[in-house]
Structures are given as C-alpha cells and as structure tokens.
N, C-alpha and C positions, 0 to 999 in steps of 0.2 A: 314295141315294148309297152307303150302307153295303153294300146288296145288290150293287150293281155292283162295288165293290171286292173283296167277298168272292168273287164269281164270277171275276173276273180273277185273283185270287190262287190260286184252285183250279185254273184253266186253266194258269197258269204253273207251278204245282207239278206237275201232270200232265205238262206238257211237259218239265220238268227231270228228272223220274224216268222217264217213259215213253220218251223218245227214246233214251237209252242202252241201255235194255232191248231196244227194237226193233232197234237196230243190232247188239246182241250176239247175239241169238237168231234173227235173220232169215237166210234162206238166199238165195243168188243165184238169179235166175230165168233160165231158158234162153231163147234167142230164140224158140223154139216156144211156150213158155208166155206170153211177152210178146205174141207175135202173136195168140194166142187171146184174151187180155184186151183188146187194142186193137181187135179186130174188133167188139166190143160197144159201144164208146164212142159212135160217131155215133148208134146207135139209142137209147141211154140219154139222150143230149143232146136228141134230138128229143122223147122222152117228157117230159123236164124242161121244155122250152120250151112244149109243148102244155099241160102241167099248170099252168105259170105263167100262160099266157094265160087258161086257164079260170078260175083263181083271180082274175085281174085283172078279167075281164069280169063275173063273178058277184058279186064283192064290191064 
C-alpha cells in the first residue's frame, strides 16, 4: 500500500509542476500541423488493437 501511495504522490507532483510548465512554454499548432498529426491516429489505433489482441491470445 505504501508503494501505491508513493506512486500516486509522485504522479500528482509531476502533474502539479508539469502542467503549468507545459502551458507556459508550449506553442499553438496550426491547422496544417494538427491535420498531419491526426492523419496517423487511425493507423496507430489499429496497431494498438492488434497488439492488444496478440497479447491477449498469447498470454
């Protein structure tokens, strides 16, 4: 139980410190950049589903 609480505490601390830093130093993405990123999402989701199916059936 101690390990779980310490992991949760570390994650919360990273969230409290990291989120303001990401908001401060991040830049706005253009529509073209967002379009490029979203083009890969369906393919990556397919790879993830196939990998999970292989893990399920092999394990």
